[in-house]
C-alpha positions in Angstrom: 0.0 0.0 0.0 1.4 3.3 -1.0 0.3 6.4 1.0 1.7 8.9 -1.5 0.0 11.9 0.1 1.7 11.3 3.5 4.9 10.1 2.0 5.4 12.8 -0.6 8.4 15.0 0.4 8.6 13.1 3.7 12.4 13.7 3.8 12.6 16.7 1.6 14.3 18.6 4.4 17.3 16.3 3.9 17.9 18.1 0.6 19.5 20.9 2.6 21.9 18.6 4.7 24.8 18.2 2.3 25.2 21.8 1.3 24.9 22.9 4.9 26.9 20.3 6.8 29.3 18.8 4.3 30.1 15.2 3.7 31.3 12.5 6.1 34.4 10.5 5.5 32.6 7.2 5.1 32.9 4.3 2.7 29.4 4.0 1.2 27.6 0.8 0.4 27.3 1.9 -3.2 30.7 1.6 -4.9 29.7 4.0 -7.7 28.9 6.8 -5.3 31.2 8.9 -3.1 30.0 10.4 0.2 29.9 13.9 -1.3 27.5 12.6 -4.0 24.8 12.0 -1.4 22.6 15.0 -0.8 24.4 16.7 -3.7 22.1 19.6 -4.5 22.2 23.1 -5.8 22.8 25.6 -3.0 19.4 27.2 -3.4 16.7 25.0 -1.8 13.6 24.5 -3.8 10.4 26.3 -2.7 8.8 23.3 -1.1 11.7 22.9 1.3 11.5 26.6 2.2 7.7 26.3 2.7 8.3 23.2 4.9 10.6 25.2 7.2 8.4 28.2 7.2 5.6 26.1 8.7 8.0 24.2 11.0 9.5 27.4 12.4 6.1 29.1 12.8 4.4 26.3 14.6 7.1 24.6 16.7 6.5 26.6 19.9 7.0 25.5 23.5 3.3 25.2 24.0 3.0 23.1 20.8 5.7 20.7 22.0 4.2 20.3 25.4 0.8 19.6 23.9 2.3 16.9 21.6 4.0 15.3 24.6 0.7 15.3 26.4 -0.9 13.6 23.4 1.8 11.0 22.5 4.2 10.4 25.4 1.6 8.4 27.5 2.1 5.9 24.6 -1.5 5.0 24.3 -1.9 4.9 20.5 -1.5 1.1 20.1 0.5 -1.9 21.2 2.7 -3.8 18.7 6.0 -5.5 18.3 9.1 -3.8 16.8 9.1 -5.8 13.6 5.3 -5.2 13.3 6.0 -1.5 13.7 8.5 -1.7 10.9 5.9 -3.4 8.6 3.3 -0.8 9.7 5.7 2.0 8.8 6.3 0.3 5.4 2.9 1.7 4.3 5.0 4.9 3.7 7.0 5.1 0.5 9.2 8.2 0.2 8.6 9.6 -3.2 11.1 12.4 -2.9 14.3 10.9 -1.5 16.9 11.5 -4.3 19.2 8.8 -3.1 16.8 5.8 -3.0 13.5 4.5 -4.1 13.5 1.9 -1.3 10.7 1.3 1.1 11.0 2.4 4.7 11.8 -1.1 6.0 14.5 -1.4 3.3 16.2 1.8 4.4 16.1 0.7 8.0 17.7 -2.6 7.0 20.4 -0.9 4.9 21.3 1.4 7.8 21.5 -1.6 10.3 23.4 -3.7 7.9 26.0 -1.0 7.3 26.5 -0.8 11.1 26.6 -4.5 11.4 29.2 -4.8 8.6 31.5 -2.5 10.7 31.2 -5.0 13.6 29.6 -2.4 16.0 27.8 -3.4 19.2 24.5 -5.3 18.8 22.6 -2.4 20.4 24.1 -0.1 17.9 22.9 -2.3 15.0 19.5 -2.4 16.6 19.4 1.4 16.9 20.0 1.7 13.2 17.2 -0.7 12.6 14.8 1.4 14.7 15.9 5.0 14.2 13.1 6.2 11.8 10.1 4.3 13.3 8.8 7.5 14.8 7.7 8.4 11.3 4.6 6.4 12.0 3.3 9.8 13.3 2.5 10.5 9.6 0.1 7.5 9.6 -1.7 9.2 12.6 -2.4 12.4 10.7 0.5 14.5 11.8 1.7 17.1 9.2 5.2 16.7 7.8 6.6 19.7 9.6 5.7 18.0 12.9 7.4 14.7 11.9 10.7 15.4 10.0 13.1 18.3 9.7 16.1 19.6 11.7 15.2 19.7 15.4 16.2 22.4 17.9 15.4 23.4 21.5 12.3 25.3 22.3 11.7 27.5 25.4 14.8 29.6 24.8 16.1 32.0 22.1 16.3 30.4 18.6 19.8 30.1 17.3 20.8 31.8 14.0 22.5 28.5 13.2 19.2 26.7 12.7 18.4 26.4 9.0 16.2 29.2 7.6 16.3 30.9 11.0 14.7 33.9 9.5 11.4 32.1 9.6 11.4 32.1 13.4 10.3 35.8 13.0 6.7 34.5 12.9 7.0 32.1 15.9 4.9 33.3 18.8 7.6 32.4 21.3 9.5 35.5 19.9 7.0 37.5 22.1 7.3 35.3 25.2 9.7 37.0 27.7 10.6 33.5 29.1 12.1 32.5 25.8 14.3 35.5 24.9 17.7 34.4 26.5 20.1 31.7 25.4 19.0 29.6 28.3 15.4 30.6 28.5 13.3 28.5 30.8 16.3 26.3 31.6 19.4 26.5 33.8 22.8 26.8 32.2 24.4 23.4 31.9 21.2 21.6 32.7 21.8 19.0 30.1 19.8 18.1 27.0 17.7 15.5 28.9 16.0 18.5 30.6 15.4 20.4 27.4 12.3 20.3 25.2 13.2 19.8 21.6 11.0 20.6 18.6 8.5 17.8 18.1 9.0 15.1 15.5 9.8 11.5 14.8 13.1 11.6 16.8 11.5 13.0 20.0 8.5 10.6 19.8 10.6 7.5 19.2 13.0 8.5 22.0 10.1 8.3 24.5 9.0 4.9 23.1 12.4 3.4 23.4 13.5 4.8 26.8 12.8 1.6 28.7 14.8 -0.6 26.3 17.9 0.9 24.8 21.2 2.1 26.4 21.7 5.8 26.9 24.0 6.0 23.8 21.3 4.5 21.6 18.6 6.8 23.0 20.9 9.8 22.2 21.3 8.6 18.6 17.6 8.5 18.2 16.7 11.7 20.0 19.4 13.9 18.5 20.1 12.5 15.0 18.2 15.4 13.4 19.4 18.0 15.8 22.0 19.4 13.4 22.2 22.8 15.1 23.7 21.1 18.1 25.7 18.2 16.9 27.1 19.8 13.7 26.8 23.6 14.3 27.6 23.5 18.0 24.8 25.9 18.9 23.0 25.9 22.2 26.2 25.1 24.1 24.9 26.9 27.2 22.4 24.1 27.8 24.8 21.2 27.4 26.2 19.2 30.3 29.6 17.4 30.3 27.9 14.1 29.7 26.1 15.5 26.6 29.4 16.1 24.8 30.2 12.4 25.0 26.7 11.3 23.9 26.9 13.7 20.9 30.0 11.9 19.7 27.9 8.8 19.4 25.2 10.7 17.5 27.8 12.0 14.9 29.1 8.4 14.6 25.6 7.1 14.0 24.7 9.7 11.4 27.2 8.5 8.8 25.4 5.2 8.6 22.0 6.9 8.3 23.0 9.4 5.6 25.4 7.3 3.6 24.2 3.7 3.7 21.8 4.0 0.8 22.6 2.1 -2.3 20.9 0.5 -5.4 21.3 -3.0 -3.9 18.0 -3.9 -2.2 18.3 -5.8 1.1 16.7 -9.2 1.1 14.0 -8.7 3.8 13.1 -12.4 4.0 16.7 -13.5 4.4 17.5 -10.8 7.0 14.3 -11.1 9.0 15.4 -14.1 11.3 18.6 -12.4 12.3 16.8 -9.1 13.2 13.9 -10.9 15.0 16.5 -12.6 17.2 18.3 -9.2 17.8 15.0 -7.5 18.6 14.1 -10.3 21.1 17.2 -9.6 23.1 16.0 -6.1 24.0 12.2 -6.1 23.6 9.2 -8.0 24.7 6.7 -9.3 22.1 4.8 -6.0 22.2 5.6 -2.5 23.4 3.5 0.6 23.8 3.3 3.2 21.1 
């Protein structure tokens, strides 16, 4: 089943990643493509990307994030197993990703297999398998600007290092006195665990996975789209000493997410027994979503 309306431009925000953040020194799984050829776009983003960020930066307020947490963090939408969630997400087919026409489950397997090939810890491989499952928010009617996109702290002053920061001019938090300083409603050095990030698939999945994954894996999930922090080094006033170590894991993970795509389709049937066994090490038969 192809839900083109929900999937169209699902990851269009990624078009801006390579021009903004550069390539990662990583051996890709496609021998015909160098890392710098992924996300290789003209410097000027197309209008749909700008419109995406206009909506994102207008509506991602502290109150919006708190409301979405009240709505989703109780994890009362449904109960299902992890592989079942992967098959559920597979209803989405990303029509816009320029690097692949693979299904969602195939992208997850490519990411996990690239990590596995490098003999990384089993929990690291598992995190690669899971990292985009939060996109099931699209199947529950959430708009794309509330599912994907670069993430950033809310409840404090917006950094100019956030992509298309000029669109924050229309964000109501600009008029909230609590949110005008670099620390805003937070204490300096409070640590990212105490900070509210803009709502999306990363933040949602972080809450789903908190009982099951190690701290490093949770950081990979929660911060992998938080480029203003882990690539641009913004919002340093909020970080704790422990955050700096966790962010190194995030940067390590992102190379596999961004550069593991290739023309070779993973054999889902062949790989399924291995990953079912891996999932069973960390998860019960069903978890709350």
